[in-house]
N, C-alpha and C positions, 0 to 999 in steps of 0.2 A: 434519280436524285432530284429533289426539289430545289430550284434556283432561288433560295430563300431571300437573299439580299437584293438580287436583281429584281425580283417580283415586288418587294417592298418599295424599292426606289421608284419603280414604275408606278406603283399606286400613289406615291407622294406626288410625282410629276402629273399624274392624271387628276389630281385634286380630290382624292379620297380621304386624305388625312384631315382629322378634325381637331386633334390635340396631341401634345407630347409632354412627357415629364421624365425627369431623372429621379430614380428612387434608390434607396439603400438596398432593398432586396425585393425580388419578384421570383417566387418559387425557389429554384436552386441557383438563380443568377443574382450575383451581388458584386458591384452595383449593376443597375440596369437602366437602360433608356426604354421607356414604354411609348409605343406609337399607337394611337387610337384612330381607327378608321370607321367610316360610315357604313361599310359593308363587311361581311364575314370574310376571313376572321377579323374580329373587331380589335383585338389587342395583339401586338407583335412586340416581343421583347428583343432588345439588342444588347449584346455583351460589351463590356467596357473596351475591349481591344478594337471595336468597330466604331466607337463614338466619333472619332475624328473624321471619318469618311461621311458621316451623316450630318455633321455640323453645318457644312455649306448648304446642303439641301434644306435643312430646317431653318437656317437663317433666311434663305430666299423665300421659303414658305411663310415664315413669320412676317416678312416685309410685305409680301403680296396680300396676305390675309389680315395683317395687323391684329393678331390675337395674342392674348397673354399666355405665357407658359411658365414653368418653373425651371427653366434652364439655368445651369450654374454659371 
């Protein structure tokens, strides 16, 4: 089994994240948080029930990198 969320959080901490956005639908996931990385896999979707655990990471990332996002 692939440790999906642990690996994604590690990638964020390692500075691989370049952008994120909340979207109405991504494939079969609605709504979704899309995380964009500089290395493969480039896009990682997150389901709504996991949004809250990512918000502190994304807030810290946003403050460190001072980038624009479409966070709600």
